[in-house]
C-alpha positions in Angstrom: -20.5 1.6 11.3 -16.9 1.3 12.5 -15.8 -1.8 14.3 -12.2 -2.2 15.5 -10.5 -5.2 14.0 -8.1 -7.7 15.5 -4.7 -6.3 16.0 -1.8 -8.9 15.8 0.5 -8.6 18.8 3.5 -7.4 16.7 1.4 -4.7 15.2 -0.1 -3.4 18.5 -1.4 0.1 18.2 0.6 2.5 20.3 -0.5 5.6 22.1 -1.4 8.4 19.8 1.4 10.6 18.6 1.5 14.3 19.4 2.5 15.1 15.8 0.4 17.4 13.7 0.2 17.0 9.9 1.7 19.6 7.7 2.7 19.6 4.0 6.3 19.5 3.1 7.8 20.9 -0.1 10.4 18.2 -0.2 7.8 15.7 -1.5 6.7 18.1 -4.2 10.2 17.9 -5.8 10.2 14.1 -6.1 11.2 12.7 -9.5 9.3 9.7 -10.6 10.6 7.1 -13.1 9.0 7.0 -16.5 5.8 5.0 -16.8 6.4 1.5 -18.2 3.7 2.1 -20.8 2.9 5.3 -22.8 -0.5 3.8 -23.7 -2.3 3.9 -20.3 -2.0 5.7 -17.0 -4.9 4.5 -14.9 -7.5 1.7 -14.9 -10.0 3.2 -17.4 -7.2 4.0 -19.9 -5.7 0.5 -19.5 -9.1 -1.2 -20.0 -9.6 0.9 -23.2 -6.1 0.0 -24.5 -6.5 -3.7 -23.7 -9.8 -3.8 -25.6 -8.3 -2.0 -28.5 -5.5 -4.4 -29.0 -7.5 -7.5 -28.0 -5.3 -8.3 -25.0 -6.1 -11.7 -23.5 -7.8 -11.0 -20.1 -6.1 -14.2 -18.7 -2.6 -13.1 -19.7 -0.1 -12.3 -17.0 0.3 -8.8 -18.4 -3.4 -8.1 -18.3 -4.0 -9.6 -14.8 -0.9 -8.0 -13.3 -1.5 -4.5 -14.8 -5.2 -4.6 -13.9 -4.4 -5.5 -10.3 -1.8 -2.8 -9.9 -4.2 -0.1 -11.1 -6.9 -1.6 -8.8 -4.5 -1.4 -5.8 -3.6 2.1 -6.8 -7.3 3.2 -6.7 -7.9 1.4 -3.4 -5.0 3.0 -1.6 -5.6 6.4 -2.9 -9.0 6.2 -1.1 -6.9 6.1 2.1 -5.1 9.3 1.2 -2.1 8.0 -0.9 -1.0 9.6 -4.1 0.5 6.9 -6.3 2.0 6.3 -9.8 2.5 3.0 -11.5 6.2 2.5 -12.4 6.6 -1.3 -12.7 9.1 -2.3 -15.3 12.6 -3.6 -15.8 15.2 -2.9 -13.0 12.4 -1.7 -10.7 13.4 -4.0 -7.8 9.9 -5.3 -7.8 8.4 -1.9 -7.1 5.0 -1.5 -8.9 3.6 1.7 -7.3 5.5 4.7 -6.0 4.2 7.8 -4.2 3.4 9.6 -1.0 0.9 9.2 1.8 -0.4 12.2 3.8 -1.4 11.1 7.3 -2.3 13.3 10.2 0.0 11.4 12.5 3.2 12.5 10.6 4.8 15.9 10.4 5.2 15.5 6.6 3.9 13.1 4.0 5.4 9.6 4.1 7.0 8.3 0.9 5.7 4.9 -0.1 6.9 2.1 -2.3 4.6 -0.8 -3.1 4.9 -4.3 -4.5 1.8 -6.0 -5.8 1.4 -9.8 -6.0 -1.5 -10.5 -8.2 -0.8 -14.2 -8.8 0.5 -15.5 -5.5 -1.7 -18.2 -3.9 0.0 -17.5 -0.6 2.6 -14.9 0.3 5.7 -16.5 1.8 8.0 -14.8 4.4 10.7 -14.7 1.8 8.5 -12.4 -0.3 8.2 -10.1 2.7 12.0 -10.1 3.0 12.3 -9.4 -0.7 10.5 -6.1 -0.1 13.5 -5.0 1.9 15.5 -5.0 -1.3 13.1 -2.4 -2.8 14.3 0.1 -0.2 17.9 -0.3 -1.5 16.9 -0.1 -5.2 14.3 2.6 -4.9 14.6 5.9 -6.8 16.8 8.5 -5.1 13.9 10.4 -3.4 12.7 7.2 -1.7 16.1 6.1 -0.2 16.0 8.3 3.0 14.0 8.4 6.2 10.2 8.6 6.1 9.7 5.8 3.6 7.2 3.0 4.0 7.2 -0.2 2.0 3.9 -2.2 1.4 3.4 -5.7 0.2 -0.1 -6.2 -1.4 -1.8 -9.4 -2.3 -5.2 -11.0 -2.5 -4.5 -13.3 0.5 -4.4 -12.7 4.2 -1.0 -12.3 5.8 0.2 -15.6 7.3 1.9 -15.8 10.7 5.2 -16.2 8.9 4.7 -13.0 7.0 3.7 -11.1 10.1 6.8 -12.4 11.9 9.0 -11.4 9.0 7.6 -7.9 9.0 8.1 -7.7 12.8 11.8 -8.7 12.5 12.6 -6.3 9.7 14.6 -3.2 10.4 12.7 -1.4 7.6 9.3 0.3 8.0 7.0 -2.2 6.2 3.4 -3.3 6.1 1.0 -5.7 4.4 -2.3 -5.1 2.6 -4.9 -7.5 1.5 -6.7 -6.0 -1.5 -9.2 -8.1 -3.5 -9.5 -7.9 -7.3 -12.7 -5.8 -6.6 -10.5 -3.1 -5.0 -11.7 -3.7 -1.4 -9.1 -3.6 1.3 -9.8 -6.3 3.9 -6.5 -6.3 5.9 -3.9 -3.7 6.6 -1.0 -4.0 9.1 2.5 -2.7 9.7 5.5 -3.2 11.9 6.7 -1.1 14.8 9.4 0.6 12.6 6.5 1.9 10.4 4.8 3.2 13.5 7.9 5.2 14.5 8.2 6.5 10.9 4.9 8.2 11.2 2.0 5.8 11.6 1.9 5.9 15.4 -1.7 6.4 16.6 -3.3 5.3 13.3 -6.0 2.7 14.1 -7.1 -0.1 11.7 -10.7 -1.3 11.9 -13.5 -2.5 9.6 -16.5 -0.6 8.3 -19.7 -2.2 7.0 -21.6 -0.8 4.1 -25.3 -0.2 5.0 -24.8 -2.4 8.1 -24.2 -5.5 6.0 -21.5 -7.7 7.5 -20.7 -9.1 4.1 -19.9 -5.6 2.8 -16.9 -4.9 4.9 -13.7 -3.0 4.2 -10.8 -1.6 6.2 -11.1 1.8 7.7 -8.3 3.9 9.1 -9.0 6.2 12.1 -7.1 9.0 13.8 -8.3 10.3 17.1 -11.8 8.9 16.3 -12.0 10.4 12.8 -11.8 8.4 9.6 -8.8 8.9 7.3 -9.6 9.1 3.6 -8.3 10.6 0.4 
């Protein structure tokens, strides 16, 4: 069951774009930074590695890495292709990749900051995301790039206002530690970069209102990976 969710005023869905999706060879040549760890590359391999070295599940390394891989899995269900790159001199970027959406002529490039520990995301953290555009790898410093801030808390009015004022195409995602996405929004600049016409709603598993998750729609059809 699909049910449209509340759309904040600053993130009002525009009329559907006339763009048709097509692949672009430019994204195929993107050069990704090296992984911060040679011991794991996804959630299963990290869990195996953490068990093998007896990593403390309450440590910042465990919690942060686990959340980054959880976010990666969740966003890839919406059609993104992501790689974890978090490390030194990364300007806070944890995930990097591309997003194929039917509303854009070519895949969008995405850079993502994950906030596993934040009790509440402040507007200043939304503004810090702007710095990630400046410090991003070369292939992510041009047009067609979307920045996302991800946490386990809903976006406050201050955060939504900060996104709305930004000159960069940015958005916000609420992703629980169980991998369920419960909120997704973006600013008008992001709409113009390729998200115009994408609608955000909620779907309910088996009709259970407690089993809800964000669903993205394009011309009445769901978007998925």
